[in-house]
VOBA-1610 file (N, C-alpha, C; in pm, whole numbers, padded with zeros to 5 digits, always signed):
BEGIN
Met-02292-02251-02720Met-02263-02121-02660Met-02226-02141-02513Ala-02123-02072-02465Ala-02078-02088-02327Ala-02185-02037-02232Gln-02199-02106-02120Gln-02294-02063-02019Gln-02242-01938-01949Pro-02330-01844-01914Pro-02285-01723-01844Pro-02228-01756-01708Arg-02119-01689-01673Arg-02048-01712-01547Arg-02065-01591-01458Phe-02083-01617-01327Phe-02100-01508-01232Phe-02019-01536-01107Phe-01955-01432-01055Phe-01887-01441-00926Phe-01987-01413-00815Val-01989-01500-00714Val-02076-01482-00598Val-01991-01498-00473Asp-01983-01394-00393Asp-01901-01398-00272Asp-01980-01464-00160Ala-01990-01598-00169Ala-02069-01673-00072Ala-02024-01818-00074Thr-02055-01889+00033Thr-02031-02033+00036Thr-02134-02100-00055Leu-02087-02189-00142Leu-02175-02257-00237Leu-02166-02407-00215Ala-02276-02475-00237Ala-02278-02621-00225Ala-02395-02674-00307Ala-02376-02794-00363Ala-02483-02857-00440Ala-02607-02872-00353Gly-02722-02838-00413Gly-02848-02844-00342Gly-02893-02712-00283Asp-02801-02615-00275Asp-02836-02484-00219Asp-02923-02405-00317Ser-03004-02319-00262Ser-03075-02218-00339Ser-03035-02083-00281Ile-02973-02000-00363Ile-02923-01872-00312Ile-02983-01756-00390Arg-03002-01648-00321Arg-03046-01524-00385Arg-02924-01456-00446Leu-02931-01424-00572Leu-02817-01361-00638Leu-02803-01216-00594Pro-02680-01169-00575Pro-02658-01028-00540Pro-02721-00936-00644Ala-02753-00814-00604Ala-02826-00722-00691Ala-02755-00698-00824Asp-02620-00681-00820Asp-02550-00654-00944Asp-02551-00775-01036Val-02539-00894-00978Val-02543-01017-01059Val-02683-01037-01116Ala-02786-01015-01034Ala-02923-01030-01081Ala-02953-00932-01194His-02907-00808-01179His-02930-00708-01284His-02865-00752-01414His-02739-00801-01406His-02669-00841-01527His-02738-00961-01592Ala-02783-01056-01509Ala-02847-01176-01564Ala-02981-01144-01628Leu-03063-01062-01559Leu-03200-01039-01605Leu-03210-00923-01703Arg-03136-00813-01679Arg-03154-00693-01759Arg-03055-00680-01874Val-02933-00730-01853Val-02831-00719-01958Val-02834-00841-02049Leu-02822-00961-01988Leu-02824-01083-02068Leu-02965-01131-02101Arg-03064-01077-02028Arg-03205-01112-02049Arg-03229-01263-02037Leu-03171-01322-01936Leu-03191-01465-01912Leu-03330-01488-01852Arg-03384-01605-01879Arg-03514-01642-01826Arg-03499-01754-01724Gly-03604-01775-01646Gly-03601-01882-01549Gly-03566-02015-01615Gly-03483-02093-01549Gly-03440-02221-01603Gly-03311-02214-01681Ala-03260-02093-01707Ala-03135-02080-01784Ala-03019-02136-01702Pro-02929-02211-01767Pro-02813-02263-01695Pro-02711-02152-01666Leu-02650-02159-01548Leu-02549-02062-01505Leu-02427-02138-01454Val-02314-02069-01451Val-02196-02118-01381Val-02163-02014-01274Leu-02152-02059-01149Leu-02117-01971-01038Leu-01981-02011-00984Phe-01904-01912-00939Phe-01779-01941-00870Phe-01760-01837-00760Asn-01690-01876-00654Asn-01671-01786-00541Asn-01525-01752-00515Gly-01437-01789-00607Gly-01295-01756-00594Gly-01217-01852-00506Arg-01282-01954-00454Arg-01215-02048-00363Arg-01178-02179-00431Gly-01194-02182-00562Gly-01159-02300-00640Gly-01280-02370-00697Gly-01268-02415-00820Gly-01377-02486-00885Gly-01495-02396-00919Glu-01596-02456-00979Glu-01714-02381-01019Glu-01839-02468-01000Tyr-01953-02403-01001Tyr-02079-02470-00970Tyr-02178-02451-01084Leu-02237-02562-01128Leu-02345-02555-01225Leu-02473-02520-01150Ala-02548-02424-01203Ala-02672-02382-01138Ala-02775-02346-01244Tyr-02897-02328-01199Tyr-03004-02286-01288Tyr-03072-02163-01228Leu-03112-02072-01314Leu-03174-01948-01271Leu-03321-01971-01235Arg-03360-01914-01121Arg-03499-01909-01082Arg-03539-01763-01066Val-03655-01727-01118Val-03704-01590-01107Val-03833-01592-01026Glu-03832-01521-00915Glu-03950-01512-00828Glu-03981-01365-00807Gly-04076-01314-00883Gly-04106-01171-00878Gly-03988-01091-00929Asn-03941-01000-00844Asn-03825-00919-00881Asn-03693-00983-00835Ala-03702-01098-00772Ala-03582-01163-00719Ala-03528-01267-00816Ala-03396-01274-00822Ala-03329-01376-00903Ala-03254-01469-00809Leu-03280-01597-00824Leu-03216-01697-00740Leu-03144-01798-00828Ala-03050-01867-00768Ala-02979-01973-00838Ala-02996-02103-00761Gln-03039-02206-00833Gln-03046-02340-00776Gln-02917-02412-00810Val-02834-02439-00709Val-02703-02498-00732Val-02719-02649-00748Glu-02670-02702-00861Glu-02689-02843-00892Glu-02566-02928-00864Gly-02447-02878-00889Gly-02330-02962-00872Gly-02202-02882-00878Phe-02092-02946-00837Phe-01961-02882-00829Phe-01867-02946-00930Asp-01789-02863-00998Asp-01685-02909-01090Asp-01552-02852-01038Pro-01456-02937-01001Pro-01331-02887-00943Pro-01233-02829-01046Ile-01275-02809-01169Ile-01184-02763-01274Ile-01115-02633-01235Glu-00987-02624-01270Glu-00910-02500-01251Glu-00847-02461-01384Arg-00829-02332-01403Arg-00770-02281-01526Arg-00655-02186-01493Glu-00583-02217-01386Glu-00472-02134-01343Glu-00345-02170-01420Ser-00259-02072-01436Ser-00131-02095-01500Ser-00036-02168-01406Pro+00050-02255-01460Pro+00153-02317-01375Pro+00260-02218-01331Leu+00263-02100-01393Leu+00357-01995-01355Leu+00291-01902-01254Gln+00345-01896-01134Gln+00295-01805-01031Gln+00361-01670-01052Leu+00285-01574-01100Leu+00341-01447-01145Leu+00276-01329-01073Thr+00359-01246-01012Thr+00314-01121-00950Thr+00350-01005-01043Leu+00251-00924-01077Leu+00275-00802-01153Leu+00279-00684-01058Ile+00390-00612-01059Ile+00402-00487-00983Ile+00388-00373-01084Gln+00279-00303-01078Gln+00247-00201-01176Gln+00253-00063-01112Ala+00327+00027-01175Ala+00329+00165-01127Ala+00190+00227-01138Leu+00157+00313-01044Leu+00030+00384-01045Leu+00025+00474-01168Val-00078+00454-01251Val-00097+00535-01372Val-00244+00577-01377Ala-00283+00641-01487Ala-00419+00692-01501Ala-00521+00580-01485Ala-00640+00615-01435Ala-00741+00516-01398Ala-00780+00426-01514Asp-00801+00483-01633Asp-00844+00400-01745Asp-00735+00302-01786Lys-00610+00344-01778Lys-00500+00253-01811Lys-00490+00140-01709Leu-00506+00175-01581Leu-00493+00071-01478Leu-00607-00031-01487Asp-00726+00015-01518Asp-00837-00079-01536Asp-00804-00178-01647Trp-00753-00126-01757Trp-00715-00211-01871Trp-00606-00309-01831Ile-00505-00260-01760Ile-00393-00345-01720Ile-00440-00458-01628Val-00521-00424-01528Val-00570-00526-01435Val-00654-00629-01509Glu-00744-00583-01591Glu-00832-00675-01664Glu-00752-00772-01750Lys-00660-00720-01830Lys-00586-00805-01922Lys-00482-00891-01850Ala-00425-00840-01744Ala-00329-00921-01667Ala-00399-01042-01607Val-00522-01023-01557Val-00599-01136-01504Val-00628-01236-01614Glu-00671-01189-01730Glu-00697-01278-01842Glu-00572-01357-01881Leu-00456-01295-01870Leu-00330-01360-01908Leu-00275-01451-01799Gly-00336-01451-01680Gly-00301-01551-01581Gly-00218-01507-01463Val-00202-01376-01439Val-00122-01336-01322Val-00190-01381-01194Asp-00109-01403-01093Asp-00158-01453-00965Asp-00185-01340-00866Arg-00118-01225-00886Arg-00127-01114-00790Arg-00087-00986-00861Val-00157-00878-00828Val-00124-00746-00884Val-00098-00650-00768Leu+00019-00588-00769Leu+00053-00485-00671Leu+00062-00352-00746Val-00010-00253-00699Val-00006-00119-00759Val+00069-00027-00664Ala+00167+00045-00716Ala+00251+00129-00628Ala+00280+00263-00695Pro+00273+00374-00620Pro+00316+00503-00674Pro+00468+00503-00690Met+00514+00565-00795Met+00658+00577-00819Met+00691+00723-00848Gln+00818+00756-00856Gln+00860+00896-00864Gln+00795+00969-00981Arg+00782+00902-01093Arg+00727+00968-01212Arg+00579+00940-01233Ser+00513+00883-01133Ser+00367+00865-01142Ser+00300+01002-01133Val+00212+01029-01227Val+00139+01155-01226Val+00024+01149-01126Val-00041+01034-01118Val-00155+01015-01030Val-00107+00995-00886Arg-00178+01053-00790Arg-00152+01032-00648Arg-00282+00996-00578Leu-00276+00905-00482Leu-00395+00862-00409Leu-00374+00877-00259Asp-00472+00937-00191Asp-00467+00935-00045Asp-00525+00801+00002Thr-00527+00779+00133Thr-00566+00650+00187Thr-00709+00613+00148Ala-00801+00709+00159Ala-00941+00680+00130Ala-00960+00647-00018Arg-00899+00727-00105Arg-00912+00701-00248Arg-00846+00569-00286Ala-00734+00538-00224Ala-00666+00412-00254Ala-00756+00293-00218Ala-00824+00301-00104Ala-00913+00192-00063Ala-01027+00174-00164Arg-01082+00286-00211Arg-01190+00277-00310Arg-01138+00219-00441Arg-01018+00258-00479Arg-00962+00207-00605Arg-00933+00057-00595Val-00884+00013-00479Val-00858-00131-00463Val-00988-00210-00479Gln-01096-00162-00420Gln-01224-00231-00436Gln-01265-00232-00583His-01245-00120-00652His-01280-00114-00793His-01194-00211-00875Trp-01062-00214-00849Trp-00975-00306-00922Trp-01011-00451-00893Thr-01054-00480-00770Thr-01097-00615-00737Thr-01221-00653-00816Asp-01314-00558-00832Asp-01432-00582-00915Asp-01392-00606-01060Val-01295-00531-01109Val-01245-00552-01246Val-01186-00692-01260Ala-01108-00734-01160Ala-01047-00867-01162Ala-01154-00977-01161Arg-01257-00959-01080Arg-01363-01058-01075Arg-01436-01068-01209Ala-01464-00952-01269Ala-01530-00952-01399Ala-01443-01020-01506Ala-01313-00997-01498Ala-01223-01062-01593Ala-01223-01213-01574Cys-01232-01260-01450Cys-01241-01403-01424Cys-01371-01461-01479Cys-01481-01386-01467Cys-01606-01431-01527Cys-01590-01453-01676Gln-01518-01362-01741Gln-01503-01369-01886Gln-01408-01479-01930Cys-01295-01495-01859Cys-01189-01584-01910Cys-01196-01725-01853Gly-01280-01749-01754Gly-01297-01884-01704Gly-01218-01918-01580Arg-01144-01824-01525Arg-01070-01852-01403Arg-01165-01865-01284Asn-01133-01957-01195Asn-01215-01978-01076Asn-01149-01928-00948Arg-01030-01873-00960Arg-00962-01811-00847Arg-00931-01666-00886Val-00973-01572-00802Val-00958-01431-00834Val-00824-01381-00781Pro-00737-01330-00869Pro-00609-01276-00822Pro-00631-01159-00725Ser-00544-01146-00628Ser-00553-01033-00536Ser-00497-00909-00604Val-00558-00795-00574Val-00510-00665-00622Val-00489-00578-00498Glu-00367-00528-00482Glu-00331-00454-00361Glu-00263-00322-00398Phe-00281-00223-00311Phe-00212-00096-00326Phe-00101-00091-00223Val+00021-00067-00267Val+00137-00059-00180Val+00186+00085-00181Gly+00196+00146-00064Gly+00211+00290-00056Gly+00345+00349-00093Gly+00449+00270-00108Gly+00580+00329-00139Gly+00670+00230-00209Phe+00776+00282-00271Phe+00865+00199-00350Phe+00941+00100-00261Asp+00986+00144-00146Asp+01057+00052-00056Asp+00967-00062-00012Ala+00840-00031+00013Ala+00747-00134+00057Ala+00721-00236-00053Val+00714-00191-00176Val+00687-00285-00284Val+00808-00373-00311Leu+00929-00320-00288Leu+01049-00403-00304Leu+01050-00517-00204Ala+00990-00494-00087Ala+00988-00595+00018Ala+00867-00687+00009Ala+00778-00663-00085Ala+00652-00737-00090Ala+00662-00869-00166Val+00779-00896-00225Val+00799-01017-00304Val+00893-01110-00229Pro+00863-01240-00221Pro+00953-01332-00152Pro+01096-01323-00205Ala+01191-01329-00116Ala+01332-01306-00151Ala+01387-01407-00249Asp+01331-01528-00252Asp+01385-01632-00339Asp+01320-01635-00477Trp+01232-01540-00507Trp+01169-01535-00638Trp+01258-01462-00738Pro+01259-01504-00866Pro+01317-01420-00970Pro+01241-01287-00977Arg+01317-01178-00982Arg+01257-01044-00979Arg+01302-00968-01103Leu+01207-00922-01182Leu+01237-00861-01311Leu+01190-00716-01312Leu+01274-00629-01366Leu+01243-00487-01380Leu+01248-00454-01529Leu+01135-00411-01585Leu+01133-00381-01729Leu+01195-00244-01755Val+01311-00246-01822Val+01385-00124-01854Val+01426-00132-02001Pro+01378-00040-02085Pro+01404-00051-02230Pro+01552-00058-02267Thr+01639+00002-02185Thr+01782+00006-02218Thr+01862-00109-02156Ala+01793-00202-02090Ala+01864-00313-02025Ala+01935-00398-02130Gly+02041-00462-02087Gly+02119-00544-02179Gly+02076-00689-02184Arg+01981-00728-02101Arg+01940-00867-02094Arg+01795-00884-02138Gly+01767-00991-02210Gly+01631-01019-02254Gly+01546-01075-02143Leu+01417-01052-02151Leu+01323-01091-02046Leu+01326-01241-02017Cys+01306-01323-02118Cys+01281-01465-02093Cys+01405-01540-02046Ser+01524-01487-02074Ser+01645-01554-02029Ser+01666-01540-01878Ala+01587-01451-01815Ala+01608-01422-01672Ala+01521-01507-01581Val+01433-01588-01636Val+01343-01669-01553Val+01359-01816-01587Ala+01384-01895-01486Ala+01387-02040-01499Ala+01315-02097-01379Gly+01194-02139-01398Gly+01116-02188-01285Gly+00971-02153-01299Asp+00896-02171-01191Asp+00751-02155-01196Asp+00699-02037-01117Arg+00787-01938-01089Arg+00741-01819-01018Arg+00830-01701-01054Ala+00771-01583-01053Ala+00847-01463-01085Ala+00767-01340-01046Ala+00837-01229-01026Ala+00775-01098-01004Ala+00824-01005-01114Leu+00732-00928-01170Leu+00763-00839-01282Leu+00719-00698-01246Met+00812-00602-01252Met+00779-00463-01218Met+00781-00377-01344Val+00675-00296-01359Val+00658-00209-01476Val+00643-00066-01427Gly+00717+00025-01489Gly+00717+00164-01445Gly+00602+00246-01500Pro+00594+00373-01460Pro+00487+00462-01507Pro+00516+00514-01648Glu+00433+00609-01692Glu+00446+00660-01829Glu+00585+00713-01860Gly+00651+00777-01763Gly+00783+00833-01787Gly+00897+00739-01755Gly+00865+00615-01719Gly+00968+00518-01687Gly+01017+00531-01543Phe+01106+00440-01505Phe+01164+00444-01371Phe+01266+00557-01359Ala+01274+00617-01242Ala+01384+00709-01212Ala+01511+00627-01192Asp+01626+00691-01216Asp+01754+00621-01201Asp+01770+00565-01060Ser+01727+00641-00961Ser+01740+00595-00823Ser+01654+00472-00796Glu+01538+00463-00861Glu+01452+00345-00845Glu+01517+00222-00907Ile+01578+00239-01023Ile+01647+00126-01086Ile+01760+00078-00997Ala+01832+00173-00938Ala+01943+00136-00850Ala+01891+00066-00724Asp+01786+00120-00664Asp+01730+00058-00542Asp+01676-00082-00572Ala+01609-00096-00685Ala+01555-00226-00722Ala+01668-00327-00745Gly+01775-00282-00808Gly+01889-00370-00829Gly+01948-00420-00699Arg+01959-00330-00601Arg+02012-00372-00470Arg+01917-00469-00400Ala+01787-00464-00435Ala+01689-00554-00375Ala+01676-00686-00453Gly+01760-00705-00552Gly+01760-00831-00624Gly+01684-00832-00755Phe+01634-00715-00800Phe+01565-00709-00929Phe+01668-00702-01042Val+01641-00780-01147Val+01727-00782-01265Val+01660-00699-01375Ser+01732-00602-01430Ser+01677-00520-01538Ser+01676-00600-01668Val+01559-00605-01733Val+01542-00680-01857Val+01464-00594-01956Gln+01475-00631-02083Gln+01401-00558-02187Gln+01332-00656-02281Leu+01232-00603-02353Leu+01152-00684-02444Leu+01197-00674-02589Gly+01282-00578-02620Gly+01324-00558-02758Gly+01365-00415-02782Pro+01390-00378-02908Pro+01445-00246-02936Pro+01345-00132-02929Arg+01216-00162-02918Arg+01115-00054-02918Arg+01072-00021-02776Val+01043+00106-02753Val+00995+00150-02622Val+00843+00138-02620Leu+00792+00058-02527Leu+00648+00032-02519Leu+00583+00120-02413Arg+00457+00150-02433Arg+00381+00221-02331Arg+00364+00133-02207Thr+00341+00195-02094Thr+00328+00119-01970Thr+00214+00019-01977Glu+00104+00054-02045Glu-00009-00038-02053Glu+00014-00150-02153Thr+00119-00139-02235Thr+00155-00244-02330Thr+00266-00332-02276Ala+00366-00271-02212Ala+00488-00342-02174Ala+00461-00460-02081Gly+00388-00436-01975Gly+00364-00543-01878Gly+00286-00658-01939Leu+00184-00627-02018Leu+00102-00731-02077Leu+00182-00813-02178Ala+00267-00745-02257Ala+00352-00817-02352Ala+00449-00908-02278Ala+00504-00860-02167Ala+00598-00941-02089Ala+00528-01062-02027Ile+00406-01042-01976Ile+00331-01154-01919Ile+00306-01261-02025Ala+00265-01219-02144Ala+00240-01314-02251Ala+00367-01391-02288Ala+00480-01320-02291Ala+00607-01386-02323Ala+00644-01488-02217Leu+00625-01453-02090Leu+00658-01546-01982Leu+00563-01665-01980Gln+00438-01645-02016Gln+00346-01758-02024Gln+00388-01853-02137Ala+00447-01799-02242Ala+00492-01883-02352Ala+00615-01965-02316Thr+00703-01907-02234Thr+00829-01975-02202Thr+00824-02055-02073Asn+00744-02011-01976Asn+00744-02076-01844Asn+00604-02111-01794Gly+00500-02074-01866Gly+00366-02091-01815Gly+00278-02180-01899Asp+00160-02130-01933Asp+00059-02210-02002Asp+00110-02278-02128Leu+00167-02198-02218Leu+00207-02253-02347Leu+00327-02344-02335Ala+00418-02313-02242Ala+00534-02398-02223Ala+00492-02537-02176Cys+00397-02543-02083Cys+00350-02672-02034Cys+00271-02746-02139Ala+00193-02673-02220Ala+00119-02737-02329Ala+00216-02798-02429Ala+00324-02727-02458Ala+00423-02780-02551Ala+00492-02903-02494Ala+00519-02902-02364Ala+00583-03017-02300Ala+00490-03139-02303Arg+00361-03116-02277Arg+00265-03228-02282Arg+00256-03285-02421Ser+00257-03196-02521Ser+00248-03242-02660Ser+00370-03325-02697Ala+00487-03282-02649Ala+00611-03353-02681Ala+00612-03493-02622Thr+00553-03510-02503Thr+00555-03642-02438Thr+00455-03738-02502Thr+00358-03687-02577Thr+00259-03774-02639Thr+00286-03801-02785Asp+00380-03727-02845Asp+00413-03748-02986Asp+00492-03878-03007
//
């Protein structure tokens, strides 16, 4: 059985004894019902992971850090997902699954047909919540680096948030070009629209900014499906699975 993994926002080193944050302690003791001496894996998002053992002292939960493992589980494809602002439950799902699928960065942006609107204070709270979702997804899937999740306040700003030399993809169901034919390399940005799709002016503006309109097939997918399907396809052609296939070919 896999050892439970926990994110700890702290400097870690072999030999340290650290008090686990309240939420981590609650999950370890009350949800997983771990006992003193149980093995743990800790990571702080700065690379690698740490083997530790649980210590229980009264109501406090501590971790005795035993050693460091530099293992990484990042995709060779550096992928930024630009996701239109949608309903909270959908965005939580998108962030969680995008992290599991290996994205490097998530940008959330309001678009013309976004129903949801956020003021500055609410946006800050949502970013913290999405970051917590990303960290939890890393605990589950084994990643030791937590992707950044950012809120970008406008369409023009999000167009400028991606390096100019990256392949830039805009998911449009009526596009004449297939998704995977538009990427050759180890980095890309993928933009997904809201429930009602992109406005014509947004497609035009994105095109002028270097985004190529691509499609996944003849069916129109929901916003919470389209981006995740595209990420999986890109991982197969340019990311995890592509590299696994290349390694297998060199050893056959």
